[in-house]
N, C-alpha and C positions, 0 to 999 in steps of 0.2 A: 415693794408695793406701797408702803407707807409714804415713801418719798413721792411716788406718783400721785397718791391721794392728796398730799400736801400741796404739790404743784397745781393740781387741778382746782383745789379750793382757793389758792391765791390767785390763779388765773381768773376764775369766776368772779372773785371779789374785785379784781382790777378792772374787769370789763364793766361790771355792774356799778362800780364806783365812779365812772366817768360822768361828766356833766351832761346828762341826758336821761330821759325816762327809761326805765328798765326795758331792754329789748328794742329800743327805738331805732337802732341801726340794722335790725334784721339780720340778713345773711352776712353782712359785713362783720358782725360780731363773731359768728361761727367761723368765718374765714380768718379773722384775726387770731382766734384761738388755735386754729389748725397751724398757722404759721408759727405761733409761739411754741407749740409742741414740737414742731419740726426743728426749730432753732434752740429749744430748751431754755428759753428766757422770756420774762414778762416784758422785755423791751426789744422786740424783734426789729430788725432792720433789713429792708429790701432796697438797697441803693441802686442796683442795676440788674438788668436782664440781658441775656444774649440769646440770639436765635441761631440754631444750626439747621440747615435744610439738607436732607439726604436725598440724592437722586439715584435711581436705578431702574433697569428695565426687567420685564417679566416675559418669560417664554410663552405664557398662556395668552399674551396679547395677540399672538399670531393665530389663535383659534377663533378670534372674532368676538371678544368680550368687551370691547371698547368702541366708542364712536369715533375715536381719534387714532391715527396711525402711530406706530411706535416712535417714529422720528421726532414726535413732539417732545418727548422727554429730553432729548439732546438740545432741541431748540429752546426749550424753557430753561435749561441750564445756562445757556448764554444770556437769556433774558434776566435771570436772577443776578448774574454777574454784572450786567449793565444797569441794574437797579430799576428795571422796568416792570417787574411783576408786582401784584397787589401786596404780597408780604413784604417785599423790599421797600415799597413806597410807605407802607404802614410803619415799618421799622425805622426808616429815615425820619419820619415825623415824630417818632417817639424817642429818638436817640438810642435805638437798640442796635448794637453791632450784629452783622450777619456773617456767618460762615457757610459756604456752599461746598458740599462734599459729593464727589463722584464715588458712590458706593458700588456701582456696577452698571454703568450706562452702556447700551449696545453700541457696537462699532469700535473703531480704534481708540486708544487712550486719548483723552483730551488734554491739551496743554494750553491753558488760558490763565492770564494773570488773576490771582486771587482764588483760584480753584484749589481745594484740598483733595488730593487723590488718595482714596482708600479702596480702590477697586478690588473687588473679590474675583469677579469675572465679568465678561461683557453681557450681563443679563443672566437671569436664571433659566433653567430648563422649563419646559411646559409641564405644569403639575397635572395636566390631564393624563399624561402617559407614565409619570414616575415622579420621584421627589424633585422639588424645585431646586434643591441644593444638597450637597453632601454634608455630613456632620462636621467634617473638617472646615468646609466653607462657612457653615454656621458659626463654628467656634471663632473663626477669624473675624467674622462680621461683629459678633458680640464683643470680642476683645477690642476691636477698633472703636466701637461705639462707647464702651466703658472709658477708654482713654480720652475720647473727644468730650464726653459728658463731664468728666472730671477736670477738664482743662481750663475753661474760661474762668477768670477771677471775678465772678459775679455771684450775687446771693440768690439769683433766680435764673432758671434756664427754660427756654421754649424750644421745641423741636418741630420741624416741618418736613414734608416729603414731596417728592415728585416722581411719578412713574406710571406710564400708561399701563392700565390693567391692574393697578394696585388695589382698587376697591374689590375686585374679584378675589385677590389674594387675602385681603383683610377679612372678607366674609368667610372664606374657607378656614382661616386660622381661628377666627372667633367661634365658628360653628364647632370645630373640633375641640376647642378649649372649654366651651360653655354648654354645648348641647342645644343652643338656641336654633330654631328652624331656619334652614337655608332660605326659604321663601321670604322670611322676615329680614334676613341679613343681606341678601343680594339685591342691590338697588340699581338705579340707572347710571350711577357713576358720573361721567362727564357729559351725559345727555343722551343715553340710548332711547330709541323709540320703543313702542310696545313689542315689536318683533325682535328687536335687539335685546330687550330685557328677557324675553322668553328664551332666546338662544343662550344668553349669559347664564341664566339659572340652570338650563339643561347641562351646559358644559361644566359648571361648578358642581352640580349634583353628580354627574358621572365621575368627576375627579375625586370627590369626597367618598364615593363608594369604594375606592381602592383600599381604604385604610379602616381601622377600627372606628367605632362610633365616637369615642373620646380619646384624645391624645394629650400627653403632657406638653408644656409650652415649647420645649426644645424640639420635640417630634413634630408638633404642629407647624413651627416655623420652618423646619427643614423640609417637610413635605409640601407646604403650601405658601410659605412666606416669600418675601422679596428681600434682597440684600439691604434695601433702605429700611424695611420694617424691622429686620433683625438688628441692624446697626442702631436704629432708634431705640429699640428695646435695651440694648447694651448702654446707650447713652443715658437713658433714664436711670438705669441702675448706677452708672458712674456718677451722675449728678447727685443722686440721693445720697450715695456713700460719701460724697464730698460735702454734704450738709446743705445742699441747695434745695429750694422749693422748685418743683417742676410744674410748668403750665402745660397741660395736655390739650392738644388741638382737637381735630375732628375725628371722623370714623377710623381712618388708618392709624392715627396716633393713639386712639383709644384701644385699638386691637393690640398695639405694641405695649401700652400701659397694662392691659390685662395680662399679657405674657410676663411683663416685668413684675407685676404684683403676685403672680403665681410662682415665679422663680424666687422671689424674695418678699414674703408677706410683710416684713417690717418696712418695706419701701412705700407701702400704700398710703401711709399718713402724710407723705410729702407731695402727693400728686393732687394738683388742683385742676379740676376739669373745667376748661374755659368756656365751652359753648356746646349747645346741642345743634348739630348740623341737620340739614334737610335730607342727607343721604338716608336711604330707607332703614338700614339696620342700626344706625347710631343710637337712636333713642332706646331701642331694645337692649343694646349692649350696655349703655349707661345704667339702665334700670337693673339689669342683671348684676352689675357691679355695685349697686347701691350708691351711685355717684349723682350728685346734684350739680349740674353745670351752672355757671354764672350767667351766661347769656343765651338767648335764643333769637338769632337774627335771620334765620332762613338761609344761612350760608351753606355751601357745599364745595368749597374750593380746595381746602388743604393748605399746604405750603407753610403752615404755622400762622395763617392769617387770623384765625379766631383767637389763638393764644395771645397774639400781640394786642388785639383789641381788649382783652381781659386784663392785660398787664397793669394799666393805671388803677383798676379797682383793687387788684391784689396788693399793689404797693401802698395804696391808700389805707387798706385794712391794717397793714403793719404800722403805718404812720399813726393811725388812730390809737392803737394800743400803746405805742411808745410815747407819743407827744400830747395827746389830748389830756386836758386838766381833769383832775378828780374834784369832787365836791369839796373835799377838805382843802386841797391846794389852791383852789380858786375862791374859796370863801363863799361858796354858793350853798344855800339851804336846800336840804333834801325835802321831798314832799312828806 
């Protein structure tokens, strides 16, 4: 405990001693402190970030919870690999390498250059009628995610997802984990109209009535999650265990982060919430977690796109604490 207090005192002095008025860098100072705590040093270094995109399908998509057909998941997987998606374009501009993972896309196994296959099954079962996945499938997804999250030799990690129907899954998982109202958490996803939103809320409500009001994270993921959500949860845990800062993307990624934080509370300090998306439940879930996202751009895309846009800010915060001169080193008079 005394070591922690000593580190916090030295960290505060290091930030306040930089050549700037006290608190002048606002949220960047708090972000720098978070990164320093994660790395356990007053000279943090975030030299590179890697993005992993997990793709999988959801049985509940066949119940009419999305404006898009399930085939889009498979089509977008090809788009990621071709570099034509928003996230891959952002990543290319930022010099961030991208790994695309088939966690459980519907149809026959894909064989494409650059694709990493960690298929659990060709999509989950419909959680309207029973568990989305078995506990054995959940364990396999979590283990695969942990290995992938620990793998890249980078100091920061971002995770994205693709899966038609996954906002419904994320809403159900978040509801069972937090107790937040479904009407708040269930949103328009990829663009449902009013009638579609009412149908989606009714389906998710009926599905959630199958189980207890609150579930632990493993039960919530098994009952209502997707293979990409479960694998992302494991990846976050693996990345944190490897000492990486994790950039959390939008609503689906935040549901995975909530599960990761519930499974390993010590991981929460390494999670940087990148942005507040326009999806209905994201703000409520962020508020429940006490998370302050860095950006609010009205986005609701997923794929890791918001995490990528926040990456330059996160890297700059570490650079500030490590490289910015102090009053003493620069010979600048304090006020």
